[in-house]
C-alpha positions as CSV (number, residue, x, y, z in Angstrom):
1,M,0.2,-0.2,0.0
2,T,1.0,3.3,-0.3
3,I,-1.2,7.0,0.8
4,F,-3.7,8.5,-1.8
5,L,-1.2,7.4,-4.9
6,N,0.4,4.3,-6.4
7,E,1.4,2.4,-9.4
8,N,-2.3,2.2,-10.7
9,S,-2.7,6.0,-10.5
10,K,-4.0,7.3,-14.0
11,V,-2.9,10.9,-14.1
12,I,-3.9,13.9,-16.2
13,V,-1.9,17.2,-16.4
14,A,-4.1,20.4,-16.3
15,G,-1.8,23.1,-18.2
16,M,0.1,20.5,-19.5
17,T,0.5,22.8,-23.1
18,G,2.2,25.4,-21.1
19,S,5.7,25.6,-20.2
20,E,5.7,24.7,-16.5
21,G,3.2,21.9,-17.4
22,R,5.5,20.4,-20.0
23,K,9.1,20.2,-17.9
24,H,7.1,18.7,-15.0
25,T,5.1,16.2,-17.3
26,Q,8.3,15.3,-18.4
27,R,10.0,15.3,-15.1
28,M,6.9,13.1,-13.5
29,L,6.8,10.9,-16.9
30,A,10.7,10.2,-16.2
31,S,9.8,8.9,-12.9
32,G,7.3,6.4,-14.2
33,T,4.2,8.0,-13.2
34,T,1.3,7.0,-15.8
35,I,0.4,10.1,-17.4
36,V,-2.8,9.6,-19.3
37,G,-3.3,13.0,-20.8
38,G,-3.4,16.5,-20.5
39,V,-6.2,19.1,-20.4
40,T,-6.0,22.7,-22.2
41,P,-9.6,24.5,-23.2
42,G,-9.2,25.1,-26.7
43,K,-6.4,22.8,-27.5
44,G,-8.3,19.3,-27.9
45,G,-7.1,17.1,-30.3
46,Q,-3.3,17.9,-30.2
47,T,-0.7,15.9,-28.7
48,V,2.4,17.2,-26.9
49,D,5.6,14.7,-27.4
50,F,8.1,13.8,-24.8
51,E,10.8,12.3,-24.3
52,G,9.6,8.3,-24.8
53,A,5.8,9.2,-24.8
54,S,3.6,11.3,-27.0
55,V,0.8,12.4,-24.8
56,A,-2.7,13.4,-25.7
57,V,-4.2,17.0,-24.9
58,Y,-7.9,17.2,-24.4
59,G,-10.5,20.5,-24.1
60,S,-11.9,19.6,-20.6
61,C,-11.0,17.4,-17.7
62,A,-14.7,15.4,-18.5
63,E,-13.9,14.9,-22.0
64,A,-10.0,13.3,-20.4
65,V,-11.5,11.3,-17.9
66,Q,-14.0,9.7,-20.4
67,A,-11.2,8.9,-22.5
68,T,-8.7,7.7,-20.4
69,G,-10.4,6.7,-17.1
70,A,-7.9,9.4,-14.8
71,D,-8.3,9.4,-11.5
72,V,-5.6,11.9,-10.9
73,S,-5.3,15.5,-12.0
74,V,-2.0,17.6,-11.5
75,V,-3.1,21.5,-11.6
76,L,-0.1,23.7,-13.2
77,V,-2.0,26.4,-14.5
78,P,-1.7,30.5,-13.4
79,P,-3.5,31.5,-10.5
80,K,-6.8,33.2,-12.0
81,F,-7.5,29.7,-13.7
82,T,-7.0,27.4,-10.7
83,K,-10.2,27.6,-9.3
84,A,-11.9,26.7,-12.5
85,A,-9.4,23.9,-12.7
86,V,-10.0,22.0,-9.7
87,I,-14.2,22.6,-10.1
88,E,-14.0,20.9,-13.3
89,A,-11.9,17.8,-12.0
90,V,-14.2,17.7,-9.4
91,D,-17.2,17.6,-11.4
92,A,-15.4,15.0,-13.6
93,G,-15.0,12.5,-10.7
94,I,-11.3,12.8,-10.4
95,A,-10.1,11.3,-7.0
96,L,-7.2,13.2,-6.3
97,V,-6.4,16.7,-7.3
98,V,-3.2,17.8,-6.6
99,V,-2.9,21.6,-6.9
100,I,0.7,23.0,-7.3
101,T,0.0,26.8,-8.2
102,E,1.3,29.5,-6.1
103,G,-0.4,32.4,-5.2
104,V,-4.0,31.2,-5.6
105,P,-6.3,33.7,-3.7
106,V,-7.8,32.6,-0.6
107,H,-11.2,33.0,-1.3
108,D,-10.4,31.1,-4.1
109,T,-9.2,27.9,-2.4
110,A,-12.0,28.3,0.0
111,Q,-14.8,28.2,-2.8
112,F,-13.1,25.0,-4.3
113,F,-12.6,23.5,-1.4
114,S,-16.2,23.6,0.1
115,Y,-17.1,22.5,-3.4
116,A,-15.0,19.5,-3.6
117,E,-15.9,18.8,0.4
118,A,-19.8,19.2,-0.6
119,K,-19.5,16.5,-3.1
120,G,-17.8,14.1,-1.4
121,T,-15.9,12.3,-3.8
122,T,-12.3,14.3,-4.2
123,R,-9.2,14.7,-2.2
124,I,-7.3,18.1,-2.9
125,I,-3.7,18.6,-2.0
126,G,-2.1,21.9,-1.8
127,P,-2.6,24.6,-3.3
128,N,1.0,26.2,-3.2
129,C,2.6,22.4,-2.9
130,P,5.2,20.3,-4.4
131,G,2.5,17.1,-4.8
132,L,3.3,13.8,-3.5
133,I,5.4,10.7,-4.5
134,S,5.6,6.9,-3.9
135,P,8.8,6.2,-4.6
136,G,9.6,3.9,-7.5
137,R,5.5,4.0,-8.2
138,S,3.9,7.2,-8.9
139,N,5.1,10.8,-9.0
140,A,2.4,13.4,-8.9
141,G,3.9,16.7,-8.8
142,I,7.2,18.6,-8.7
143,I,9.3,16.5,-6.4
144,P,12.4,15.3,-7.6
145,A,12.4,11.5,-7.9
146,D,15.7,11.2,-7.8
147,I,16.7,11.7,-4.6
148,T,15.4,8.9,-2.1
149,Q,14.2,5.4,-2.5
150,A,11.0,3.3,-1.6
151,G,11.1,2.6,1.9
152,R,9.0,2.3,5.4
153,I,8.9,6.2,6.4
154,G,6.2,8.2,5.6
155,L,6.7,12.0,5.7
156,V,3.9,15.2,5.6
157,S,5.5,18.7,5.2
158,K,4.2,21.8,4.9
159,S,7.7,22.9,3.1
160,G,8.2,21.9,-0.3
161,T,12.2,22.6,0.3
162,L,11.8,20.6,3.4
163,T,10.2,18.2,2.0
164,Y,13.1,17.4,-0.4
165,Q,15.6,17.5,2.1
166,M,14.2,15.4,4.5
167,M,13.7,12.7,1.5
168,Y,17.7,13.2,1.1
169,E,18.6,12.8,4.5
170,L,16.7,9.7,4.6
171,R,17.6,8.6,1.0
172,D,19.3,5.2,2.3
173,L,16.2,4.2,4.3
174,G,13.5,5.4,2.0
175,F,10.0,6.3,1.8
176,S,6.4,4.7,1.3
177,T,4.9,7.7,0.6
178,A,6.2,11.6,0.8
179,V,3.2,14.3,0.6
180,G,3.9,18.4,0.9
181,I,0.6,19.4,1.5
182,G,1.4,23.5,1.3
183,G,1.7,26.1,3.4
184,D,-1.3,28.4,2.6
185,P,-3.8,29.1,5.2
186,I,-6.1,27.1,3.8
187,V,-4.9,23.5,2.3
188,G,-7.2,20.9,1.1
189,T,-4.7,18.1,3.0
190,T,-3.8,18.3,6.3
191,H,-1.5,17.0,8.9
192,I,-4.0,15.2,10.3
193,D,-5.6,13.8,7.1
194,C,-2.0,12.2,6.1
195,L,-1.4,11.2,10.0
196,Q,-4.6,9.1,9.6
197,A,-3.5,7.5,6.7
198,F,0.2,6.7,7.3
199,E,-1.2,4.9,10.6
200,D,-3.5,2.8,8.7
201,D,-0.7,2.0,6.3
202,P,1.0,-1.5,6.8
203,E,3.9,-0.1,4.5
204,T,4.4,2.5,6.6
205,D,6.5,2.3,10.0
206,A,7.7,5.6,11.0
207,I,6.2,9.3,10.4
208,V,8.5,12.5,9.9
209,M,5.9,15.1,10.4
210,I,7.5,18.8,9.2
211,G,5.6,22.0,10.2
212,E,6.6,26.0,10.2
213,I,5.7,28.9,12.2
214,G,2.2,30.3,12.3
215,G,-1.3,28.7,12.6
216,D,-2.0,25.9,15.0
217,A,-1.9,23.0,12.6
218,E,1.0,21.2,14.3
219,E,-0.8,21.8,18.0
220,R,-4.3,20.3,16.5
221,A,-1.9,17.2,15.0
222,A,-0.4,16.9,18.5
223,E,-3.7,16.3,20.0
224,Y,-4.9,13.7,16.9
225,I,-1.4,12.2,17.7
226,K,-2.1,11.6,21.3
227,N,-5.2,10.0,20.8
228,H,-5.5,8.2,17.2
229,V,-1.6,7.6,16.5
230,T,0.6,4.5,17.6
231,K,3.5,4.8,15.3
232,P,6.7,6.7,16.2
233,V,6.2,10.4,15.1
234,I,9.4,12.6,14.3
235,G,8.9,16.3,14.2
236,Y,10.5,19.4,12.9
237,V,9.1,23.0,13.0
238,A,10.7,25.4,10.5
239,G,11.0,29.1,11.9
240,F,13.2,28.5,15.4
241,T,15.1,31.6,14.2
242,A,12.8,33.9,12.9
243,P,11.9,37.3,14.2
244,E,9.5,37.8,16.7
245,G,6.2,39.2,15.0
246,K,7.5,38.8,11.6
247,T,5.6,37.2,8.8
248,M,8.1,34.3,7.2
249,G,7.6,32.6,4.1
250,H,4.4,31.2,3.3
251,A,1.4,32.6,3.6
252,G,0.3,30.6,6.1
253,A,3.4,31.5,8.6
254,I,2.1,34.1,10.7
255,V,3.4,34.1,14.3
256,S,1.1,36.2,16.9
257,G,2.3,36.6,20.4
258,S,3.3,32.9,21.8
259,S,0.4,31.8,19.4
260,G,2.1,29.8,16.3
261,T,5.5,30.0,17.2
262,A,8.2,26.9,16.9
263,Q,8.8,26.6,20.8
264,A,5.1,26.4,21.2
265,K,4.7,24.1,18.7
266,Q,7.8,21.9,19.6
267,E,5.9,22.0,23.2
268,A,2.7,20.3,22.2
269,L,4.4,17.9,19.9
270,E,6.8,16.9,22.7
271,A,4.0,16.4,25.3
272,V,2.6,14.0,23.5
273,G,5.5,11.8,23.0
274,V,6.7,13.3,19.6
275,K,10.4,13.5,19.1
276,V,11.6,17.1,17.8
277,G,14.5,18.0,16.1
278,K,15.9,21.6,16.1
279,T,17.2,21.2,12.6
280,P,16.3,18.6,9.3
281,S,19.4,16.7,10.0
282,A,18.6,16.3,13.7
283,T,15.4,15.7,12.6
284,A,16.9,12.7,10.2
285,R,18.8,11.4,13.3
286,L,16.0,11.0,15.9
287,T,13.9,9.1,12.7
288,R,16.9,6.6,12.7
289,E,17.1,6.1,16.2
290,A,13.2,5.4,16.2
291,L,13.5,3.0,13.6
292,D,16.4,1.2,15.3
293,K,14.4,0.8,18.1
294,L,11.6,-0.8,16.4
295,L,14.0,-3.3,14.7
296,L,15.1,-4.0,18.2
297,V,11.2,-4.5,19.5
298,S,11.1,-7.0,16.0
299,F,14.1,-8.8,16.5
300,P,15.5,-8.5,20.2
301,G,18.5,-9.6,20.8
């Protein structure tokens, strides 16, 4: 098993004919993703040639789904078109929509997320995220596929860059699935959603959770871990050195007083038994120690 994405996933790319769409479609194809089509209004019937593949373009998501049976859409369109692309995917019955686009207006995200929730058939990851990868099986988004391998660690992260760094730090151990959920104030899939999925996944032995300053997502995740997660969870919170009162990086990283600080998040996580690293390298070391302990329990002596 993996979470949300596997080797049977059939992926279409909204915006495949654009420069970013072409670049990242090529990268996804190279990493083994089954790309069955692209979607660009007004360009239906065309094809785009990639190294080793020629991919059909459809004029709408509904046409693409009908022709290919696609169940995943990777959205690589400009911000002003993102809401329409997501709603179109939801209406077409796509099970997983991965919104890579940065700079999507928050009210647009709120609208398409509410729309998807009401329909009840589509999971959204993002926006402003790197996507997700099940190494050796499928890669939906912009995560580099050559920095790690398949393994038994689950990773959920707000930060794209730190997703890549943690995958590289633990590349010899590998990952079942790595999910970059994005750092906007509203995201379709949360830390808690991923924690639940990793807890239920028999191919995931330990979970790494990367958060950042601002909001209370990590505190809510800590409460969920306390009540529902039995696997070891190792945490990292970006922003320990952030100046007080500053807005840092992602739109969601806003600190007000002590609320949302890295220290507050660390304390909440450690209170429920999560070990928290002060740096990505320290977090990787804690993860290795947690897996070593699991091996000792499984094979004592």
